[in-house]
N, C-alpha and C positions, 0 to 999 in steps of 0.2 A: 569751371574749374578755378578760375581766379579767387571766386568767393570763398571755395572750400580750402584752398591754400592760405588765404587770408585769415579764416577763421582758425585753422590750425595753428599758425603762427601766433595769434593772439592768445589762444589756449596755452601754447608752450610757454610764453612770457609770463601770463598770469600764474601759471602752475609753478614756474620757477620761484616766484616771489613768495607764493603761499608756502611752498616746501621750505624754502629758505628761512621764512619767518617761523615755521613751526620748529625747524632744526635749532634756530636761534634761541626761541623760547625754552625748548626742552634741555638742550645741550650748550648754549651759549657760543655756538659757532654757526654762522650762516652757511658756511660751506662744509658742514660736518660729514665726513666720508663722501663728500661730492654728491649728496643725495639729489639736491636740486638741479645740478648740472647733468646728472644721469637720467633722471626720471622726467624731467620736464620736456626734453626733446623726444624721448621715447614715446610720451602722451601725444605730443604734436604729430609725430610720424603716424601712430595709430589712428588719430582723428582723421587725418588726411587719407590714409588707407582706405579706412571704413566708409567714409564719406564719397570718396571717389568710387569705390566698388559699387556703392549704392546708386550712384549715379549711372554707371555703366549697366548694371543689371536692371534698374527700373527707370530709364530715361522718360518714359511716358508719365509715370507718377511723379517724377521730380519736376517736370514740366507743369504739371498741373499745380503742384505746391507753389512754384515760384509765381505762376499766373494768379493765384489765390493772394499771395503776399502783395502784389502790386495793386490790387483792388483795395 
């Protein structure tokens, strides 16, 4: 779960800067209509929810994938 949470936070931060940079490039305002502030946390929460649900539904498969990554 720690790994899933860490990846979700990293994704949210990266998307915050990507969305902000795009808004700045097109509209000249990093916080244009608060797009980055709204959509980045939503993306992080959705990433966490889907990854955590996958771990719950498919624990054996997730364990196999984690074991393959270690090799």
